[in-house]
C-alpha positions in Angstrom: 23.7 189.8 108.6 23.2 190.6 105.0 19.8 192.0 103.7 16.9 189.6 102.5 16.8 189.5 98.7 14.7 187.4 96.5 15.7 184.1 95.7 16.5 185.4 91.8 18.7 188.2 93.2 22.1 186.6 93.5 23.8 190.1 94.3 25.0 190.1 97.6 23.2 186.6 97.9 24.5 184.6 101.0 24.7 180.7 99.6 22.4 178.7 102.1 18.9 180.3 102.3 15.8 178.4 104.4 12.7 178.7 104.0 10.1 179.7 106.9 6.3 179.2 107.0 5.1 182.4 108.7 1.8 182.3 110.1 1.1 186.1 110.8 -2.1 186.8 112.8 -4.7 189.8 112.1 -3.7 193.0 110.9 0.1 191.4 110.7 -0.7 190.0 107.4 0.3 193.1 105.3 3.6 192.8 106.8 4.5 189.4 104.7 4.3 189.0 100.8 1.8 186.4 99.5 -1.8 185.0 100.4 -3.3 182.7 102.6 -2.6 182.2 106.6 0.5 180.8 106.0 3.1 182.4 103.8 6.7 181.2 102.8 9.8 183.4 103.4 13.0 182.5 102.1 15.7 184.1 104.9 19.5 183.8 105.0 20.9 180.3 106.6 21.4 181.9 110.2 18.8 184.4 110.2 16.7 185.0 113.5 13.3 186.3 114.3 14.4 189.6 114.8 16.5 189.5 111.2 13.1 188.5 109.7 10.8 190.9 111.2 13.0 193.9 110.5 13.4 192.9 107.4 9.1 193.3 107.0 9.1 196.2 108.4 8.2 195.0 112.3 11.3 196.7 114.3 11.3 196.2 117.9 9.7 199.2 118.8 6.1 196.8 117.7 5.1 194.8 120.5 4.8 191.1 119.3 4.0 187.7 121.0 5.9 185.3 118.8 6.0 181.4 118.3 8.3 178.8 116.5 6.9 175.3 116.1 4.6 175.6 118.5 6.6 177.2 121.0 7.0 180.8 122.3 10.0 182.4 120.9 11.9 185.6 121.4 13.7 188.0 118.3 16.8 186.2 119.1 15.5 182.7 118.6 17.3 181.2 115.5 15.3 179.9 112.4 15.9 176.7 110.7 14.9 175.5 107.5 11.2 174.6 107.8 10.0 176.6 110.8 6.7 177.9 111.3 7.0 181.4 112.6 3.7 182.7 114.0 3.4 186.3 114.7 0.5 187.7 116.8 -0.3 190.7 118.5 -0.6 190.4 122.6 -4.1 190.8 124.0 -5.1 193.0 126.8 -8.1 193.0 128.8 -11.0 191.4 130.5 -13.6 192.5 133.0 -12.9 195.8 134.3 -14.0 196.5 137.9 -17.4 197.8 137.9 
């Protein structure tokens, strides 16, 4: 998979690009450029969730809960133009025994 580059950069840029809406929760917003709750990210056509996360510094060592278009997803899920990717840190806890 070619590295992700900005739209204006034509060096090594694949011909087809897709736009993904990314909704990072909590402190994960710092990994995605832009402002607001939803960030629009461009990626080469054929990219997976994992490709997009890797390109933004979230490698496989980071435990995440992922959703694409309101369905649970994995790093292997293929992205399509217009998809919405939600990225969350899994929560744990609850009431412990007293």
